[in-house]
Each structure stands twice: as structure tokens, then as C-alpha cells.
N, C-alpha and C positions, 0 to 999 in steps of 0.2 A: 143279189141283182140280178133283173131277168137281162136287163142292156147294158151292154159295153158304155161305158164313158164316152165314148168320144164317138159315138149312133145316140147318142141320145136325141130326141125330137119329138115336141110334145105332139101327140097324138089322144085317140079314142081314149089311152087310159088315165089322161091326164086332166085332173077337175080344178076350179079354182071354181073357191067359196068365197061371200064376204059378206059379213057378219058383224052383230055390234058384239062388246063386249059386253059384261055383267053393269058396267058402266056404259048409258046411251050414246058417252059423250067418245067410245072408243072405239077403236076403228080394228078391224081383222079381216086378210086376207090370207085365204091359207092352198096351200096347194101337196093336193094329193096324185099319185102318180103309184100303180098297181104294179108296173116294172122297178121301181126301186123299192118300193117299203108296200107285201101286199093288204098292211093291215090300215093302214089310213093315212096319215098327217102324213108330210115330209118336210115338211119348211112352211112356217104361216111370218105372216109379216103384220107387226101390233101398230099401230098406230096412238098413243097415250090421248087423251082430253086436254082440247085446243091445242096438241100440237100439229106441224106440219110430217114432212117427208122427210126433213133431219131428223127429227123427233121419233123416229119408227125406230124400232128393237126386231132382231128375226131370230124367231125360238125356232127349234132343231129337236124334238125327242130321245130322248137317251138312245133308245133301242132301233135307229135310225143310224151306220157303222158311216157309212159314207154317202157322199151323193154328188151326184157328176159334174164339173162345174157348169157344163153349157145350161142343164137345168137351174141353182143357183142363177146366175148370167136373167136367164128368161125371166127365172120367176120375180126373181129383184125389178124385173125392167116395168113386167107385167105388174105389180102392186106397186110400183112410184105410178105407173100410168092410172090404175086406177083409185087410189091416193089423192092424190093434186088434180083431183076431179072438184 
């Protein structure tokens, strides 16, 4: 990880990607930050068909060894804001 966990803040390396899943009723919000993992998605929040924020789940790729708590907190707040629209 190229950033110390206590110093993590959203920046130009941080990307948020919204997309539909393979089923159009599933919505995915992906979070990428090259400072945490240079290869791609480091956390995704998936809202299932006919689900609400309370039904959403978090997915983290196995190759991501650890995430700063500040990143997780920010990502979940951002996903909730986007999925509750």
C-alpha cells in the first residue's frame, strides 16, 4: 500500500464506478484507488434485485490484503448516497 492508512483521503487516484450487474436490477458501485492496489477494484458494494441499502453486500478481492478504515468508511458512505437515490 502506497499510502499510510491514517493518511488516506479521496484523491485523483480514487475512482468510483457505477454499473448494472449481469441482471439489470443489480447495481454495483466499485471503488478503485491505485495507492491501495494498483491492479483495480479494491472494494465493491452490490445492491441486489429489488433490494435496498440494507440488502447490499460488500465484496473485496482476495488479492487486497488490507484496506484503510478511512477508505472503507468513505466508500460505504459514498455507496449509500448513490444507492439510496
